C-alpha positions in Angstrom: 111.8 112.3 120.9 113.2 115.6 119.8 109.7 117.5 118.5 106.1 116.9 118.7 105.7 117.1 115.2 107.5 113.8 114.8 104.3 111.9 117.3 101.6 112.5 115.0 102.7 108.9 112.9 102.2 107.4 117.0 99.9 104.6 115.6 97.1 104.2 117.9 97.8 100.2 118.2 101.0 100.8 119.4 102.2 99.3 123.3 102.8 102.7 125.5 104.8 102.2 129.0 103.7 104.1 132.0 107.0 102.6 134.1 108.8 106.2 135.1 111.2 104.0 137.3 112.9 102.3 134.1 116.4 102.9 133.5 116.1 102.4 129.6 113.1 105.6 129.7 114.8 108.2 127.9 115.7 105.9 124.6 112.2 103.6 125.0 109.8 104.3 122.4 107.0 102.9 123.7 108.0 105.2 127.1 108.5 108.1 124.8 105.3 107.4 123.1 103.5 107.7 126.6 104.7 111.1 127.7 103.7 112.3 124.4 100.2 110.4 123.5 97.6 112.6 122.4 95.3 113.8 125.1 92.4 112.6 123.7 94.0 109.0 123.8 91.9 107.4 126.5 92.7 103.7 126.2 95.4 101.3 124.1 97.7 98.8 124.2 100.3 99.1 127.1 103.2 97.4 128.4 102.5 95.8 131.7 105.1 95.4 135.0 106.0 91.9 134.5 107.8 92.8 131.4 110.2 95.0 133.6 111.6 92.2 135.6 115.6 92.3 137.3 116.2 95.9 135.7 115.3 94.9 132.2 112.6 95.0 130.3 111.6 92.5 128.5 109.4 95.0 125.8 112.4 97.9 125.2 111.8 99.2 122.1 115.1 101.2 120.8 114.2 104.8 119.4 114.8 104.2 115.6 114.6 106.0 112.6 113.6 105.2 109.2 113.1 106.0 105.7 109.1 106.0 105.0 107.4 106.4 101.7 104.5 107.5 100.1 102.8 107.8 97.0 102.6 105.7 93.8 103.0 108.2 90.5 106.4 107.2 89.2 106.2 103.6 90.4 104.7 102.1 87.0 106.7 104.2 84.4 109.0 100.8 83.9 106.0 98.6 83.3 105.0 97.8 79.6 101.7 99.9 79.5 99.3 96.9 78.2 100.4 95.3 82.1 100.1 98.4 84.1 97.1 97.4 85.4 97.9 94.3 86.1 100.6 95.7 88.1 98.6 98.0 90.2 96.1 95.3 91.1 98.8 93.2 92.4 100.3 96.3 94.7 96.7 97.2 95.9 96.1 93.4 96.7 99.9 93.5 98.6 98.1 96.0 101.2 94.3 93.9 101.1 91.6 93.7 98.8 90.1 96.7 97.9 91.1 100.0 97.0 91.1 101.7 100.2 94.5 101.1 101.7 96.4 101.5 98.5 95.1 104.8 98.4 95.8 105.6 102.3 99.4 104.8 101.3 99.0 106.7 97.4 97.9 109.8 99.1 100.1 109.9 102.3 97.4 108.9 104.7 99.4 106.1 105.7 103.6 105.7 105.5 105.7 102.3 104.0 108.0 101.3 106.5 111.6 100.0 104.1 109.9 96.0 104.7 106.7 97.3 102.5 108.9 99.3 99.8 111.1 96.2 99.6 108.1 93.8 98.9 106.3 96.6 96.5 109.5 96.9 94.5 109.6 93.2 94.4 106.3 92.6 93.1 107.6 95.5 90.2 110.6 93.7 89.5 108.0 91.3 88.1 107.0 93.7 85.5 110.3 94.9 84.3 113.0 96.8 85.7 113.0 98.3 89.0 116.0 100.6 88.2 115.2 104.4 88.7 111.7 103.9 90.4 110.9 105.9 93.4 108.4 106.7 95.4 106.7 109.8 95.5 107.7 111.5 98.9 109.9 109.9 101.6 110.4 111.3 105.2 112.0 110.1 108.4 110.2 108.7 111.1 110.8 106.5 114.1 110.1 103.1 113.4 107.0 101.5 115.2 106.8 98.4 114.4 
């Protein structure tokens, strides 16, 4: 991992690995997450030593960067005005019932994975063309899925 700034997005539920003897540790996101974890993180999921057998780890997590997104201001411009409320409701329901998760993705507290971006575009395709639609913001981040 290049810098501390990118590590702010490590989810609390992401398993960390303590195996400093692993030969893949420099390329493994689980080990790097452990090395760079926040000092106030006292517990959470971990990769157990049984995962490492015969020189390979069954839980190896390649450090892959993906383009994450957030913000929905421009997403509904191709949706006819009389269908916008329904489209917004279906996108909101994609996350769960209730507005909380929708607004966390809208305001950038949570970031949309490439899969989530595609799923949302598929929902909007039911209401009109998705040509030219973009999320408000994009950035590169490590893939913690």
